[in-house]
N, C-alpha and C positions, 0 to 999 in steps of 0.2 A: 299551748301552741309551741312552746320551746321544746317539749319532749317529742312532739310529733315531728318537728323539724330535725332534731337529732336522730330520731329513728329512721327517717327517710334518708338522711345523709349516711348513716351506717349501712343501709341496704345498698345505696349507690356505690359506696366505697368497696363493699364486699363483692359486688357484681364486677367491679373493675379489677380488683386484686386477685380474687380466686382463680379466674381463668388464666391470668398471667402466671401464677404459681403452678397451676396444673400443667400448662404448656411447657414449663421449664424442662421437664424430662420426658415429655410425650413422644416427640419425633426425633428421628436421627437426622443430624445436620449434614452439611455438605462435606465431601471428602477433601481434606487438606493435603496438598502435596508439599513436601519439604525437600529443598535442594541446598547444597550438594549432598551426594550420598555419603561422603566422608567429612565429618565435621570435627575440627580441632578447637582448642580453647579460644582462638582469635578469629575464627571463620565467620563471615557474614552468612546468616541463614535466610533463605528466601522461602516465603510461604505463598501458596497460590490456592485459591478456591473460588467456586462459583457463588456469587452473592445470592443468598436465599431470600432476602427482604431488602427493600429500599431503606436507606438511612439518610440522615440529615434532617432538614426542615420539612415536615410533612403537614398535612391539613390538621390543624389543632394541636400539633405537638412537635417534638424533636426526638430523634433517636440517634444513638451513636454506638459504635462497636469498638472493642478493645481486646487485646491479647494479654492474658495473664500467664506468666511463665514461672515455674519453680522446679528445682531438682526433685526427682523422685525419692532420693535419699538425702539425708543431711550431709552437706559437703564437709570434708575434713579441714578445710581452711576457709577463712573469711574473706580472702582476697579474690573471690570469684562471684558471679551473679547468683544470688540466693533467691531473690524474688524480683520480677520485673513486670511492668505494665507498659504496653505500647498501644497508642491510639491508632485507629484505622481511619482512612479518609472516607467521608460519606460517598456512597455510590448507589446506583439503582439496582433493583432485583434483576438477576440474570447476567450481570456483567462479571468478568473475571477480575478478581481482586488479587493484587500482587503487592507484597510488603516485604522489605528487607529488614531483618532484625540484626542490628549492628552492636555486637557486644562492647566495642570500644566506647559507645555512647551511653551505656547503661552503668548504673552503680555496681561496682565490682570489676568492670573492665574486661572480663574474660569469662567464658563459659566454664563451669565446674565440670570435671571429668565425670562421666556417668550419664544417666538418662534425665531428660527434662520432660515434664508434663505441661502441656499448654491448653488453655481453654479460650475460645472466642466467645465473648459475652456481648449481648445486646442490651443496652440501657435505654429506657424510654421515659419521657416526662413531658410536661407542658412547655410550649414555647411562649414566652410571655415578655412583653416589653411594656409594662404598665405605665399609664399616664399618671401624672401626679394626682394623688388622692384615690387611686384605684389599687386594689389588691391583686396579686398574682397567686394562683393556686400553687402550692408547694408539693403536690402529690407526685411521687415518683413510683413507677412500677418496679417490682423486684427484677433484678437483672436476669435475663434468660440466656441459658447456654445454647449457642448455635452449633458449636463443633468442638471436638477435642483432637489433639494430635500429640505425638511424642517424637523426640529425636534423641540420638545418642551422641555424646561427645567423647572422642578418643584422643589420646596423646598423638602428636604428629612427629 
């Protein structure tokens, strides 16, 4: 009986995880607009894109988006933003998302000169508020890449 239960559980997990991993590179995401056109080390960068999927608390789960940024080449100094993670506010599919990336609020305090590569990731998992004595499933889907964008930082 135990082996049959484990086998069934493995099939269910594979059915959930394999489509998520396959979809990670399958479709092209939304076009991300970056402003302003000229970005200096201390310039706030505004990104805009049309939300492809709903995020937040959904039936049976929770999803969230975040922006991961890093320079395309290794910066010559450590006093600039080397890696950053910025959470996005939950929104419904089809809405216009606008987020300001403020270098002064990130570790490093200023953009490094050169190019940055950024990825918008979607993370999904269970929404659970277990009652005492009940377990909460800890299954998380592999993060899915929704979009990529780049911007260049020049001296001002």
